[in-house]
Every structure is written in C-alpha cells, then in structure tokens.
C-alpha positions in Angstrom: 87.8 58.7 -33.7 90.0 57.2 -36.3 90.1 59.3 -39.7 87.6 58.2 -42.3 87.5 59.8 -45.6 84.4 57.9 -46.8 82.7 58.8 -43.4 84.0 62.4 -43.4 85.9 62.2 -40.2 89.0 64.0 -39.8 90.9 67.0 -41.2 91.9 66.9 -44.9 93.7 69.2 -47.1 90.8 71.3 -48.4 89.6 71.8 -44.6 93.1 72.5 -43.0 93.4 74.9 -45.8 89.9 76.7 -44.5 91.1 77.1 -40.9 93.5 79.9 -41.6 96.2 78.0 -40.0 99.4 78.9 -41.7 100.5 75.8 -43.7 104.1 75.8 -41.9 102.0 75.1 -38.8 100.8 72.1 -40.3 103.9 70.9 -41.8 105.5 71.1 -38.4 102.8 69.1 -36.6 102.1 66.7 -39.2 106.2 65.9 -39.1 106.3 65.9 -35.3 103.0 63.6 -34.9 104.1 61.2 -38.0 103.4 57.7 -37.0 106.7 55.4 -36.9 104.5 52.3 -37.8 101.0 52.8 -36.0 98.5 55.4 -36.5 98.4 58.6 -35.1 96.0 60.2 -33.2 95.1 64.0 -34.0 93.4 66.3 -31.8 93.1 70.1 -31.9 94.3 70.6 -28.5 97.2 68.7 -29.2 98.0 70.6 -32.4 97.7 74.2 -29.8 99.8 72.5 -27.5 102.7 71.2 -29.8 102.5 74.6 -31.8 103.0 76.6 -28.7 105.2 74.7 -26.6 107.3 72.9 -29.2 107.6 75.2 -32.0 107.0 78.4 -30.4 108.7 78.2 -27.1 111.7 76.4 -28.9 112.0 78.5 -31.8 111.5 81.6 -29.4 114.4 80.2 -27.0 116.8 79.7 -29.6 116.1 83.2 -31.6 116.8 84.6 -28.1 119.9 82.5 -27.3 121.5 83.3 -31.0 120.8 87.1 -30.6 122.1 87.3 -27.0 125.3 85.6 -28.3 125.9 87.6 -31.3 125.4 91.1 -28.7 127.7 89.4 -26.2 130.2 88.3 -28.3 130.1 90.1 -31.5 129.0 93.8 -30.4 125.3 93.1 -31.5 126.4 92.5 -35.2 127.1 89.5 -37.2 130.6 89.3 -38.6 131.3 88.9 -41.9 131.8 85.4 -43.1 134.8 84.5 -45.0 134.6 81.5 -46.7 137.7 79.2 -47.5 137.7 76.8 -50.6 136.7 73.9 -48.4 133.7 75.9 -47.2 132.7 76.5 -50.7 133.2 73.2 -52.2 130.9 72.0 -49.2 128.3 74.5 -50.3 128.4 73.6 -54.0 127.7 70.0 -52.9 125.1 71.0 -50.6 123.3 73.5 -53.3 123.5 70.1 -56.1 121.9 67.6 -53.1 119.2 70.3 -52.6 118.4 70.5 -56.1 118.3 66.9 -56.7 115.9 66.6 -53.4 113.7 69.5 -54.7 113.6 67.8 -57.9 112.6 64.4 -56.6 109.9 66.4 -54.3 108.6 67.9 -57.3 108.4 64.4 -59.2 106.7 62.6 -55.7 109.5 60.2 -55.9 110.9 58.3 -53.1 114.5 57.4 -53.0 115.6 54.3 -50.7 
C-alpha cells in the first residue's frame, strides 16, 4: 500500500537504520527510484533486485573492466599522473564547486 506516516505504513529513517542495510545502499536505491512527478512504489524484493542487478553487477563489471584495462595496457600498475596547468585549474574549480555544494547540503538549501 501507499506509505503513510500517520498509519505507520512504510519504511522510515529509524526503521531503515534498524534493518542493518548500509546507508549507501539505501541512498542508491532511493535515488534510483526517485519519483519524476508521481508517487514511487517501494518493495523489499525490488530493493534486493536493484541492489543486485543495477548496483552490484554494474559496479562489479566496471571494476573488472578497469582492472583488465590496467593489466592489458599498463602491466597491472596504474601509471603516475602528470597534471598540466589546465588540469590543476580544473581541479581547483571542481574543488570550489564541491565545497559550495557541501555547504548548501549542510544548510538543506536548494539552489535552482
């Protein structure tokens, strides 16, 4: 049924914590399932399915491919990076943006 805090129907923050499921898995699933203008439906089986098929399989495949690439082209060792001045400027800009993003999240303030 539909979630209803007043009727106690649903999984809420304190209940989610008590499941023992790591917060990052909840974050992934809730972002994956986020509504685009309508209500979302939650089910335990869908949480398990999305975690296994979308998160674990895709992430595992990505990590495996990256490892195979490093082994095939770089002898199993990630080469040292040499940053250009453009790279450093980009990283500085990204760092500033991330700091602002984190500050806004801490204030629970949305920017349009």
